[in-house]
C-alpha positions in Angstrom: -0.1 0.0 -0.2 1.4 3.2 -1.3 2.1 6.0 1.4 -0.6 8.8 -0.2 -3.4 5.6 0.4 -2.3 4.5 4.2 -3.3 8.4 4.5 -6.5 8.4 2.3 -7.4 5.3 4.2 -6.5 6.6 7.7 -8.6 10.1 7.0 -11.8 8.0 5.6 -11.8 6.3 9.0 -10.8 9.5 11.7 -14.0 11.2 9.4 -16.0 8.2 10.2 -15.1 8.1 13.8 -18.1 9.6 16.1 -15.7 11.6 18.1 -12.8 13.4 15.6 -10.0 15.1 18.1 -8.4 17.6 17.1 -5.0 17.9 16.2 -4.7 20.8 19.3 -6.8 18.8 21.8 -3.8 15.8 21.6 -1.5 18.2 23.1 -2.9 17.1 26.0 -3.4 13.6 26.3 0.5 13.6 25.0 2.1 15.4 27.8 0.0 13.6 30.7 1.6 10.4 29.1 5.7 11.5 28.8 4.3 12.4 32.5 3.6 9.3 33.5 6.3 7.8 32.0 9.2 10.2 33.4 7.0 9.3 37.1 8.0 5.3 36.1 10.9 6.3 35.9 11.9 8.0 38.5 10.3 5.6 40.1 12.8 2.7 39.3 15.6 1.6 41.1 18.8 2.2 40.1 20.6 -1.0 38.7 24.0 -1.6 38.7 25.6 -2.5 35.4 28.3 -4.6 35.6 
């Protein structure tokens, strides 16, 4: 499948969804994901390398 075909298929699939996520709405979810990852790595015990 070509890059253009994948893009068009993605747009069509997204347009059929009931709840669309606009680009400016994704920022908060993305930031929350990075904050969770950072918190998880901060809680990991420090491992010594051999």
